[in-house]
N, C-alpha and C positions, 0 to 999 in steps of 0.2 A: 558549160555547167556539167554535162554528163561526164566529161573527162575528169573534172575535179572530184566527182563522186566516186569514180573508179579508183582514183589515187588515194583518197583518204583512208579507206580500209587497209590498204597496204602499209601506209605509214603507221597506223595504229598497231598493226601486227609487228612491225619492226620495233616500235617503242616497247611493247610488251615483252618481246623477245629479249631486248637489251636489258630490261629490268630483271627478267628472270636470270639472265646470265650474270648480272651484277650481284644479285642476291646470292646466287650460287657461289660466286667467287668469294664474297664476304663470308658466307657460311664456312667455306673450306678454309679460308684464312683464319677465321676465328677458332675453328676446331684445331687447326694445326698450332696456332699460338697458345691455345689453352693447354693442348697436349705438351707443348714445349715450355709452359710456365711463363710465357711472355705476357699474358693477360692478367696474371695474378696481382701484380702491383696496381694495375688500373682498377681491378675489382676491389681490392683492399681499400684503395683511396676512395672509391665510390661508397663503400660501406661505412668508412669513417666519416665521410662527409654527411651521409644519411643519418648516422647516429648523432653527430653534432647538431644537425638541423632539427632532429627530433627533440634533442635536449633544449635547444633554443626555443622551439615551438611549445614545448610542454612546460617550461619554467613558469611563464605567467599563470598558466592554469593551476600549477602546483601551489604557487604562492596564493592565488585566489582561494584554492581549497583550504590552505592552512589558515588564511584569514577568516574564512567562514567557520571552520572548526573552532577557532579561538573565540569568535563571536558567540557561537552556540554554547561553548563551555562557560563563557562569561555570563551569559543569560542564566545558565544553570546555577552558577555560583551565586549570582544575585538572588535567585529564588531561594536557594538553600540558606543564604545569609539572612533573608527576611524571616524565614521559618525559625532559624536559630535565635534571632533577636526576640521573637515572640516567646520562644521557650525560655530564654534567659530571663526575660521580664517576669514570666510566670513563676519561675523558680525563685527569683528575688522576692516576690510577694509572699511565696510560701515560707521562705527562710525568715522574712521579717515577721510573719505571723507566728512561726514557731518560737522565734526569739522573744517576741512580746509575751507569748504564753509562758515561756520559761521564767521571764522576769516577774510576771504577775504571780506565778506559782510560788516564787521565792518570797515575794511580799506577803502572800496569804499564809504561807507556812510560818513566817515570823509573827504575824498577828495571831495565829492559832496557838503558838507557844505562849504568847502573852495571855491569851484567853484562858489557858489551863491554870494559870496562877491567879486569876481574878476571883474574888470571893463571891461575886454575883453573876447572874446570867448576862450575856451580852449578845448583840446582833452584829453581824458583818454587813456594812453598807458601803456603797460606792458613791464617790463625789461626782455629781452630774452637772454642777454649776458653781460659779464662784464670783464674788464681788470683792476684789482686792484693791480698792481705792486707798489713797493715802490716809484717809480718816476712817476707813471702814474695812473690816476683814470678816466676811461672812461667806460660807459655802452652803450649797444645797446637796442633800443626800437623797438616795432613792428609796427611803423607807419612812413611814409615818405612823399615824394613829392605829391603822389596821394591823400594824406589826407590833404594837404595844409601846411605841415611843411617845414620850411626853416631854413638855418643856422642863428645862433645868437638868436633864439627864446628862452625865458626863460623856464626853466623846474622846476616845484614845486613838493614837496611831502607834506605829512600831517604836517611836521614840518616847512615848508617854502621853500626857494630856495634850490635846490639841484644841479643845474648846468645850462648849456646852450647847445643848439644844435650846433655842430661844423661840421657835415657832414650829408648829406641826400642821400638816395637812393629812388627808387620808393616805396618800402614798408618797409623801415627801416631807422633809423637815429641813429647817434652816439652822445652821450651826454657827455661833459666834466664836471665832478663833481667839486664842489667848493673847494675840498681839493687837486685837481691836482696841481702840481707845476707850471703849466703854467696858472692856473686860476687867473684872476684879476677882481675884482668887485668893483665899486665905492660904498663906504659905509659911513654911518654916525653913531655916537653914539646917540641913541634915546633920552637920557636924556639931553645932552647939545649941540647936533647938531654938534659936532666936526667931521670934514671930514677926511677920510682916504681911504686906499685901502685894501680890504680884499684879502689876498694872500693865495693860497693853500700851505700846508706844508705836504702833503702826509698823512701818518697814524697819524701824530701828530695833525691833524686838520687844523686850519687856524691861520693866524696872521693878526692883524690890523696894517698896516704900515703907516708911514708918519704922525704920531701923535706926535707933538713936546712936548718936556719936559715942564712941567708946566701946560699942559692941564689936567683938572680933569677927569681922567678915572679910574674907580674902578671895581674890580671883581663883576660880577652880572649885569653890564650894558648890555643893549640889543643893538645889532648891526643890522641895517636895510639898505636896498639899498637906495642910494641917488638919483638915476636916472640920474647921471651926465655922465654915460658911454655910453649912447645912446643904451643900450641893455636891461637893467632891469628897469621896471617901479619903481617909487619911493615908498618907504614904505613897501617893502616885507621883511619878517623876514629872517635874515641870521644866527645869532648865539648869544652866550652869552660870555662875557669876563670872563676868568677863572684865569688869572694872569696878573700882570703889574709890569715891572721892569724898574727902572730909575737910577740904581746904576752906570752904565758905563758912566764915564764923557767924553769919547771920542766920543760919539754918540750924535747927535742932537735930535734923536727921541726915544720914549719909545718902549720897547719890550712888546707887548701886545698879549697874546695868546687868541684865540677865539675857542670855541667849537661849531660847527655847530648844529643847531636845527634838521636838517635832518640827520638821521643815514644812511649813504651811504652803510653800510654793510647789512642792513636788508630791505631796500626799495624794493618793488616788483611792485608797480603801481605808475605812475607819471601823472601830468597834464602839458601839453605843452601849453603855452600861444601863441595864433596865432597872436601875434604882438610883437614888440620890443619897447624899450624906444625911439628909433629914430622915429618909426612910430607914437608913441604917441605925440612926439614933432611936427611932421609934421601936425598932426590933430589939435593941439592947436595953430599953427602958423597963424597969421591973413592972410586973403585972400589978394593976390597980393604981399606978401612978397617974397623975393628971398632966396633960399637956399645958404648958404655959401659953 
């Protein structure tokens, strides 16, 4: 055992010395090769291999980073898209409101033009309800007795007569339209002054009744109020003749269809005349005369 212990340190010293000598030789050879340019190809190959290895190693991370950036951008685009949709919806509502205001303003200006040419005072009212059944044509307006509206007052639209007041409340009134089956208005043919009664025919419009055969009435003739019914002043527009039939020998009168100038299905605002034909007759009656 003592002999082995004495030998082991010597072996270690020899091994260390050999390693030092080998390292020195390698260092000298490396320096000489580098000086001679022998190591340059190996160094270049090593650098190229390192760059390629770096590219291969970094590619997945680059792709992952690109995917993450795309996801973040997509989230941002989605949020912006939601905001833009809300803004577009709001702008559409505003545009619709402006368009409705322009259309209403146009209708009101047309009514005001008519109002300037009316001999009596009138009130502008809005239609707030309607009952347009096949046998009935009645609308509700937003003015009543507190505004001075009374039954039998004429109601006009931009096209002419649309009906008359039949019932009033404090803040509303009901108006019978001229195409209601119970509507009867004294009328004349504007061209030849032939007198008749404009009767409502529901969705079919109106008919001009009690015009005898032989009286010259043609399609296109204008029908106006005659003022003979003590409700409507004389000369208000009612409608236009669209057909005339005289073939039925058993009848004394012609079958005359009339299309009202006022489109009862689209009217939204009306003018209520604050007088009736009877009131106008009273105004024109000489002083001291008695009512019959």
